Structures are given as structure tokens and as C-alpha cells.
C-alpha angles and dihedrals in degrees: 000000000000124000090253093059100040112130115232116227145160116240122216116193143117115176132078091269088055091051094054092041091052092051090053094042093054090065093065106024138049106246106209093187143338120234110198143144120282120251109268113246092238095044117115123204130008126336102223101223093041090048094051093046092050093045088054091048094240126156109256131205122188115193111173100213147004094280094051090047091055090048090053092052091047087067089061095229098163137064097192117116093211140040132202122209125194126163095344107144099203121101111247112218125220093253090060092048091048092051089073113070092214095035130234120300119215117202098211118193100228139057099267133256082034114091104358111183142050105325114029095154095058093046093048087059095042092052094057092230116158098218137044133151147160129294125199104216134176105232120238134177091275123082106272090324099127127120119273127225102174141023141170131199129227124191108226113229119222088240097048115128128193089266097048094044091048091052092050093048093048089059093042088051092052092049091050094048092047091051105033107030093069089049091052092048091050092049095247092118120047122199117247132198113268095245090059091049090049091052090049090051093045097239132117117289089207109108122239123197136220125197141198113280125235129210088254091064089071095061106107116234103203092196088073119092114275090239091060094046090050089054090050091052090056095039095049096042093114097039146023087003122207112277138178141154129256098202100307096338117105112226135186114205108219103177136001143164131222114246127183099240129128129222143123110306112260097015121123135217142166108239120178089344092306126118105237127191116190119225137191086274122018120334143262125245104210116226102174134009140164123223115209111280094008137096124262110279138181121253094255091058091048092050090052096047105030105034092135090065095054 
């Protein structure tokens, strides 16, 4: 896309996914301004989206909530006809949406209507589904209910963690926006309701919903099947992580494999030089773990140094 044909837009985003997305987006679009969250008074170090915006020399606006965002827009600060929102975390009111002639496009990291809500990546991994993707949706007042004009599919690998899947979807999102946003702006692509898109893609039109995680989600319940716990370990790898206790020692499980062994749920054993934890169904062979206050180590190192906790 040449400089003469670059589409001008306003970017809304605040988290680390937004920061990386903004850096990629700026290569193909003219970013009129970045609307993000202000740096918290007790925050040390850089705020990723602010840092990227400043390094690119872009104008930055930092409303703290929905009301302040509406007040900003009431002053008519932008000339762009379209906005893009990724990983923002502030509710965008209808008056803000209406300010942009072509609306605000959300690059949502699932195949809508799958996993509407705050954390689609985690719930894609938790569900055990083999595909996810990115949907380009025009935001509406409803939660991720808007019409979709573009989507891309990603085949989830059995080894994908939250970090690796996020990285893949960030780049898929950028490729979709680079290709399809100009086609939407020109009128070549028309948005369609999500149920029509789902039917086209041959998956269920019934919405599913993700939610924000809590620290408690990371506590491992060893009565669950090993297959589910292994998914949790990969899904929670960024936060809240998957944690347990070996006697009185706090442990974070970093990586594990399902093995067809039977034992009392939550008990541990060394079998054929592998650290095994029995689950409600089958067991997990632990590959990597992190004792409190120590670095990540493999199971063999843990067996050698922490035998009394097994």
C-alpha cells in the first residue's frame, strides 16, 4: 500500500496485544491518533501502547473511562472516518461509534460468535478446539455482537500456549486488517451478521462466551481429567499460571503431558525417572515446573533436588 493510498484511522488500544498490533498497523495505515489508557500513578517502567505511540511520534489521548472517552469525542478531535480497536479495556459508547462515518472495527481474536467477551484466546485453548482465528467486526452496543466483514482461520497446535497462540493471532489480525480493511472502506466487502458468517464457515451459530480470569482459576484441581489440566497449563501460561503445592512447597507447573496411568488424584510418584501426578482420569508427566523462589527447571532436576517433596 503506497503512502498516497494509506487509509487514515484512529487506533483504540491499551494492552500489550494492542502495542504490538499498533506497531504493525502503522506500517500500512496512517494512524491519526492513539486513544489509550493513562499510565497508572504507581506503575513503574514503560506502558507498552504509550511507548509504541510515542516512539512512532503519534498524537496520544488518554481518557480513563467511558464518560471521559465520550467527552473527548464531543470535542471532535479527529477527521478519520474509521477507528480500529484492539485490546482496549474501556467500554466504547454509541456516541463514539457514531462519530466515525464507517464505524469502529474490532479485531477480535476468535471466530465469532465463538468466544465473545474478554478472553477468547484462553477459552479457545481451554475448550480443546482445533481451530480459532480472527474476526473483523464492526462494534455495536452489544457485547461482541456486531456484523463481521472479514475473518481468518488458525489451526491450533497441540503445543500452543497462551503466548504462542496470541503471537500467531496478532500477525493474522494484521494481515487481515491490511487486506480487508481497505476493501471494507471502498465498499467491496459488506458486513454480515455473525450467524450468517458461522453458517458460511460451517461452525455453530450459537454464541459462546469467555470471561476475565481470576487468580483462583490457576489453582489446579487434580480431580479433573489430565487432559483438561494440561489444557489449563497451556491456557494459563501468561496468567494466572497453574499452581499447586507439593506438601508445603508452592509450585507452578509450566509444561506437562498426558499419560495413561492410574492413581489417587493429586498424589505424586517417580515412574521410569518421570515425575507423575495422578489426576481424576489418567495422569500428567511433568516436563517443567517452578518451585517458589527458584528458576524454571525440568522434572529431572526437580527429582534430584526436591525428592523430599515428592
